[in-house]
C-alpha positions as CSV (number, residue, x, y, z in Angstrom):
1,M,-8.1,68.4,-154.5
2,K,-11.3,67.5,-152.6
3,Y,-12.7,64.1,-152.1
4,E,-15.7,63.1,-154.2
5,L,-18.5,60.5,-154.0
6,P,-17.5,57.4,-155.9
7,K,-19.9,56.2,-158.6
8,L,-21.3,52.7,-158.0
9,R,-20.6,50.0,-160.4
10,Y,-24.3,48.9,-160.3
11,E,-27.7,50.5,-159.9
12,Y,-29.2,51.2,-156.5
13,Q,-31.8,48.4,-157.0
14,A,-29.3,45.8,-158.2
15,L,-28.8,44.2,-154.8
16,E,-32.4,43.5,-154.1
17,P,-34.0,41.6,-152.5
18,Y,-31.1,41.5,-150.0
19,I,-30.5,45.2,-149.8
20,D,-33.3,47.4,-150.9
21,L,-33.4,50.3,-153.3
22,T,-34.3,52.9,-150.7
23,T,-31.6,51.9,-148.3
24,M,-28.9,51.9,-151.0
25,T,-30.0,55.3,-152.3
26,I,-30.0,57.0,-148.9
27,H,-26.9,55.2,-147.8
28,H,-24.9,56.3,-150.8
29,T,-26.2,59.7,-151.6
30,K,-26.9,60.9,-148.1
31,H,-24.7,59.1,-145.6
32,H,-21.6,58.6,-147.7
33,Q,-21.9,62.0,-149.3
34,G,-22.3,63.5,-145.8
35,Y,-19.0,62.0,-144.7
36,I,-17.3,63.4,-147.7
37,D,-18.7,66.9,-147.3
38,K,-17.6,67.0,-143.6
39,L,-14.2,65.5,-144.4
40,N,-13.5,68.2,-147.0
41,T,-14.6,70.9,-144.5
42,A,-12.4,69.5,-141.8
43,L,-9.4,69.6,-144.2
44,E,-9.9,73.3,-145.2
45,G,-6.8,75.1,-144.3
46,N,-4.9,71.9,-144.2
47,E,-4.5,71.4,-147.9
48,E,-1.3,69.4,-147.5
49,F,-3.5,66.5,-146.3
50,G,-6.5,66.9,-148.5
51,G,-6.8,65.0,-151.8
52,N,-4.4,62.3,-150.7
53,N,-5.3,58.7,-151.3
54,I,-7.9,58.1,-148.6
55,E,-6.2,54.9,-147.4
56,E,-2.9,56.8,-146.9
57,L,-4.7,59.6,-145.1
58,I,-6.3,57.2,-142.6
59,K,-3.1,55.2,-142.2
60,S,-1.2,58.4,-141.2
61,I,-4.0,59.7,-139.0
62,D,-1.6,60.3,-136.1
63,K,0.2,62.9,-138.2
64,L,-2.8,65.2,-138.5
65,P,-3.2,68.2,-136.3
66,D,-5.0,67.4,-133.1
67,E,-7.8,69.9,-133.8
68,I,-9.0,68.0,-136.9
69,Q,-7.9,64.5,-136.2
70,K,-11.2,63.2,-134.7
71,R,-13.3,64.7,-137.5
72,V,-11.0,63.1,-140.1
73,I,-11.3,59.7,-138.2
74,N,-15.1,60.0,-138.2
75,N,-15.6,61.3,-141.7
76,G,-12.5,60.1,-143.5
77,G,-13.1,56.7,-142.0
78,G,-16.7,56.9,-143.2
79,H,-15.6,57.7,-146.7
80,L,-13.0,54.9,-146.8
81,N,-15.2,52.3,-145.2
82,H,-18.1,53.0,-147.6
83,S,-15.9,53.2,-150.7
84,M,-14.7,49.7,-150.0
85,F,-18.2,48.5,-149.0
86,W,-19.7,49.3,-152.4
87,E,-16.9,47.5,-154.2
88,I,-17.1,44.3,-152.2
89,M,-20.8,43.9,-153.1
90,A,-22.3,43.1,-156.4
91,P,-25.4,41.6,-157.9
92,G,-25.4,37.9,-158.8
93,T,-22.5,37.1,-156.5
94,G,-22.3,35.4,-153.1
95,G,-21.3,31.8,-152.8
96,E,-17.7,31.0,-151.6
97,P,-14.3,32.4,-152.3
98,H,-11.8,30.5,-154.5
99,G,-8.0,29.9,-154.7
100,T,-5.6,31.1,-152.2
101,L,-8.1,33.2,-150.2
102,K,-10.3,30.2,-149.7
103,E,-7.3,28.1,-148.7
104,S,-6.3,30.8,-146.2
105,I,-9.8,31.0,-144.7
106,T,-10.0,27.3,-144.4
107,S,-6.6,27.0,-142.7
108,T,-7.5,29.8,-140.3
109,F,-11.1,29.1,-139.4
110,S,-11.3,25.3,-140.2
111,D,-13.9,25.8,-143.0
112,F,-15.9,28.5,-144.8
113,N,-19.1,27.9,-142.7
114,S,-17.1,28.3,-139.5
115,F,-15.7,31.6,-140.8
116,K,-19.2,32.8,-141.6
117,D,-20.3,31.9,-138.1
118,K,-17.5,33.7,-136.5
119,F,-18.0,36.8,-138.7
120,K,-21.7,36.8,-137.9
121,E,-21.0,36.4,-134.2
122,A,-18.7,39.4,-134.3
123,A,-21.4,41.4,-136.1
124,L,-24.0,40.6,-133.6
125,E,-21.7,41.4,-130.6
126,R,-20.7,44.8,-131.9
127,F,-22.5,47.1,-129.5
128,G,-24.0,50.1,-131.2
129,S,-22.7,51.3,-134.5
130,G,-19.6,50.0,-136.2
131,W,-18.1,47.6,-138.7
132,V,-16.8,44.0,-138.7
133,W,-13.8,43.1,-140.8
134,L,-11.8,40.3,-142.3
135,I,-8.3,41.6,-142.0
136,I,-4.7,40.6,-142.7
137,N,-2.5,40.9,-139.7
138,N,1.2,39.8,-140.1
139,N,0.2,37.7,-143.2
140,K,-2.6,36.0,-141.2
141,L,-6.3,36.3,-141.4
142,D,-8.4,37.5,-138.5
143,I,-11.8,38.9,-137.7
144,V,-12.1,42.2,-135.8
145,S,-14.7,44.8,-135.2
146,T,-14.4,48.6,-134.9
147,A,-16.7,51.2,-133.5
148,N,-18.3,54.0,-135.4
149,Q,-16.3,54.7,-138.6
150,D,-12.9,53.6,-137.4
151,N,-10.9,51.5,-139.9
152,P,-8.3,48.8,-139.3
153,L,-5.7,50.8,-141.2
154,M,-5.6,53.1,-138.2
155,Q,-3.9,50.1,-136.4
156,Q,-1.9,49.3,-139.6
157,L,-4.1,46.3,-140.2
158,Y,-5.3,45.7,-143.8
159,P,-9.1,45.2,-144.3
160,L,-10.0,42.7,-147.0
161,M,-13.8,43.1,-146.5
162,G,-16.2,44.6,-144.0
163,I,-19.8,44.7,-143.2
164,D,-21.5,48.0,-142.1
165,V,-23.6,47.3,-139.0
166,W,-24.8,50.9,-138.4
167,E,-28.5,50.8,-138.3
168,H,-28.8,53.0,-141.4
169,A,-27.4,50.1,-143.4
170,Y,-30.3,47.8,-142.7
171,Y,-33.1,49.3,-140.6
172,L,-35.6,50.1,-143.3
173,K,-35.7,46.5,-144.4
174,Y,-34.7,44.4,-141.4
175,Q,-35.7,46.8,-138.6
176,N,-33.7,45.8,-135.5
177,I,-33.0,42.2,-136.6
178,R,-29.3,42.6,-137.5
179,A,-28.9,38.8,-137.8
180,E,-31.3,38.7,-140.8
181,Y,-29.3,41.5,-142.5
182,V,-26.0,39.7,-142.0
183,D,-27.4,36.4,-143.3
184,A,-28.8,38.1,-146.4
185,W,-25.6,40.1,-147.0
186,W,-23.7,37.0,-147.9
187,N,-25.7,36.8,-151.1
188,V,-24.2,40.0,-152.4
189,V,-20.6,39.6,-151.3
190,N,-18.3,40.1,-154.3
191,W,-15.6,37.5,-153.6
192,R,-13.8,38.3,-156.8
193,E,-13.1,41.8,-155.6
194,I,-12.1,40.5,-152.1
195,E,-9.8,38.0,-153.7
196,N,-8.2,40.8,-155.7
197,R,-7.6,42.8,-152.5
198,F,-6.1,39.6,-150.9
199,K,-3.8,39.0,-153.8
200,K,-2.5,42.6,-153.9
201,Q,-1.8,42.6,-150.3
202,T,-0.1,39.2,-150.1
203,V,2.0,40.0,-153.2
204,H,2.9,43.4,-151.6
205,K,3.9,41.7,-148.4
């Protein structure tokens, strides 16, 4: 079974004015589709790995043959990262988290605004292309960044949310001003979905 492009839960223009229609359209139909196409090509002849849950594929990256491992990291990571990215955004969201996730953020980072400041700092310090993540590590929250399309699952760390800081995610609207993109992005963060991911992981643990 081959991997396929997931359908968005909202229209491409739904995240405006924070993320524009053109960027969303290109990001989803060109960049994400491109990762999927290259991932499926990389797995040809290695059908025992193809079609697996994408999280499980990335978690077990060390088990893949050496000749395809890097391509799967780049393109499988791109598929996984973007699949999550679309889900943790939604129109009419933003604000602050609730419940146990908010309590955990407050206990870890002092308060929500301090968390946002640390997350933004990590996004601005990521040199070149990559992602910044809020992760669970040994039942504790932490902020980490990864290069290119690497995913925390490769280090057995669970990502609750992540922001794409590749230039293709923001350059058409924000040009080189990554800080403005990060500030605007908080207005479309779907905390309900992130809280669901947090609850599933903490219950699982």
